[in-house]
Steps between C-alpha positions, in 0.01 A plus 500: 500500500849644492621294206383241250483142623758262362301182532141386500349353813363166392340396826130565541293486817516123518770234524648390169717199413869576471614440145824680434671263258282611213577867542703637210626854445525678168665835443512732205826580325491850647513375858808355672424145607564429870735216587293195592738221596299177446654335807405793723147511358461127562613537863236768563232293326584196711494710817159643420363150446659381825329778697152446354341302218222760493585862573272677748341822383592665829667426832472638851755416770539623856771446756750657735806705419810594699701794365854591598537878519846595615562350842133420563252247369132585461221249452169528324270336249506476123239459228604396149249525215541411133259531210579338167866528407558873526328640808632464855461664838713455811378657825712505816321596821757605760491686834599816311221463245442340162735469205340409168647436156250455216605397152267495201608422143826691523387790720553513875413693815681488833321615816634548852235604749296766321776605260495350150771534239528394138841337450715577199459267205842356582369393842155398380638227274594310818191579706306189398486299823724192487366334816287264289724431197241338270344819353846649440615191310182485294528870417849439362385206289207688350686825440645500147758756615644272770864396470610165646863410568630173639790563741579143603480223757603610849462413867287708737551423868596146402204451264563448127329782310461639150572870470331715236462872438179675395451853374258709299669609177214740412555401138157623395537842663814692411414780745513258794803305379739687736315330789617154391813488723292592805263204450760222532421221747715199582305190599622168641284187459532173689650256249280216629162656577521794259373736770645853517728530804636853464440819303756783500484845345636851541287807566619832358294817468679608182808473283841651564637564849189377680531267801404138439345260749531122463195298603490122540182301566533135607216247510454184704236281665290476185155378602231371267170686537217405265745361249740796509842505669550819700819590691403528868845630600648803326830662595612834358835675518590859418855569380605165644348563845200300631195723464165320512382160619150415381307200632181429309209377710217469248453509122187499283451507125232610256319714756374759251753780542440790261713765332359761738718347772813577300452869422817700452355830373 
């Protein structure tokens, strides 16, 4: 482990009922308390309950992916795995080889072909896969260091949405507190269904004069599978340019995934 975890994974190896309203956070007087806008917290709670009344312990999805690379588009397959609320793996299999990003409790590993790299902490805070938003939202709710900010009611492609902002304030770990600005995510929720429609964030490898890269992930075609709504269409953009189109073909839950499938060290 490269640094102390900032939240406790509360999901075990079985499905558990979602009960987020009862969660309360207490902080000591020596710790700065993160901003937790009640309206933003309520929006996330409602979204979680809209996606699933009982959270799966794990998920496994497969599908196709088309990636725009310059003037060409390459096609391949994708596998998306999640375990609990803080372990994810996204594997792209393309003509040029595999690309894998594994995230586990704050640490991450990125692999292209046979070459693996450990991203900087500033990048790792955004390496949790967003393709299935439920674990990400639950992680924010259960993390006492999470900050919630309500931005307002807006329109997204003609659909009324509620816009909030999430970040990790690292209130309980002063050494990691400089990472807080790198963890910010903007999320737009359908005002009627409560489902997350878009997540946006910026990737930067460090502070100062370091290039930044804006990523947007849009979700549609939510399909109910064993009581859980999963987005079967996922569109990603990179610095405002279309980047990935993911079409999910199959999803399964509670299949017995283990931590060994999310190794980052």
